[in-house]
N, C-alpha and C positions, 0 to 999 in steps of 0.2 A: 526575602527568599523568593516571593512571588515574582518580583521584578527580575531577579536572576533567571528564574525559569522561563519567563517571557522572552528575555533577551536570548537565552540559549535556544529556545524554540524558534525564534525569528532567524537566528543564524543558521540553524539546521534547515529550515525551510528555504532560505536563500540558497544554500548549497544544493539542495535537491532541485530547485528551479533551474540552476545553472547546468547541472548534470542532465536534467530532463530536456532542457532546450538544446543542449549540444547533441544529445542522442536523437532527438526528433529530427534534427537537420542532417545528421550523418547518413549518407547514402540516399538521400531523398532530393538531391539537388535538381531543381527544375521540375519535379513532379507536382509539387503544390498540393497533392491530394492528402487529406486527412491530417494535415499539420495543424497543431494548435498555435494560435498566435500568442505573442507575449501578453497581450491584454487578457486573454482567456486564462493563460497560465497564472498570471498574477491574481485574477479573481478566484481561481481554484485554490491557490495557496492562501489567500486571505480568508476564505471560508474555513480553512482548517486551523486558523490561529485561535487560541483561547480568547474569549471575549467576556467582558463584564456581564454578569447575568446568566452565563451558561450554566445549565444544570450539571450535576455530577455525571449523568449519563451522556450528555452532549460532550463534556470534556473528555470522557473516556472514549467516545466514538471518534472525536477529533484526534486523540492520541493514536488510536488504532489506524486511522487514515494516514497520519504522518509516518508511523512505523512502516506501514505497507509501502508507501511511496518511496521511502528511504531504501527499503529492502529491494524494491524493483529497479533501483538505479544502479544496475550492474552493466559492465561493459559487454557489448555484443562480441561473440566469438566468431560469427560467420557461419556457424553450424546451426541450422534452423531447429534441429531436434534438441540440441543442448540449450540454445537460447530460450526455446519455449519453456523448458523445465526451470531454467534459472529465473525466469519471470513469473512463472505460475506458482512456484513454491512460496515466495513472499505474498503473492496474491491470495493463495489459499490460507496462509497464516493470518492474513488480514481478515478473512472470513471467520476464522476461528476466534480471533480477538474480538471481532464485532459480536459474534454469537455469545461470547462470555459476558460482554456488556449487557446483552439482552437478558441473559440468565441472572445477572446481578441486579439489574434495575427493573426489568420487565415484570409485569403482573399477569399477563395473558397466558393461559396454559398452552394454547396452540403455538404462540410465539416461542415459549420455552421448549416445547417439544421439537419445533423446527430447529431451534438453536442447538439442541442436543444432537439431533440428526446431522446437522451441518458439521459440528465438531467431529463426530465419529467419521463421517465420510471424508472430510478434508484431511484429517490426520492420517487416514489410510492412504489417500492419494499422495500426500507429501512423502510418506515413507516409500511408496512405489517410485516416485520421481527421484528421490535421493538414491535409492538402490540402482535405478537405471543410470543415473549420472556416475555413480561409483564404477559401474561395469563398462559404460560406453564412452564416457568423456575422455578425450585425448589430452 
């Protein structure tokens, strides 16, 4: 079962990398600014892969990272306002997911308080962005 999960995770990460690479290059021909090269992308993706010896919290954070990256792999619409929200919603959800990991595994009261505040703020902002998209997305 663990092997199947690892293979599925690797396949998902590969798909995310392909989409991310395609999106990074779309519309940026010749600019060269801010583009991540494939070596950097592969390194980032490798860091998110479950590894032997990872603690439960590390595995949970890595899963939150992968879910966020997958959620942010949306096709651009050309509308900066819409695209901003389409990218920020999964980004905010990623913050919520990471905060939940901190609540589950953390022991520091300040960290837990911050995590609770992040969850409340990000949930409110996600709802606001979703409402805006319902009203304004063409």
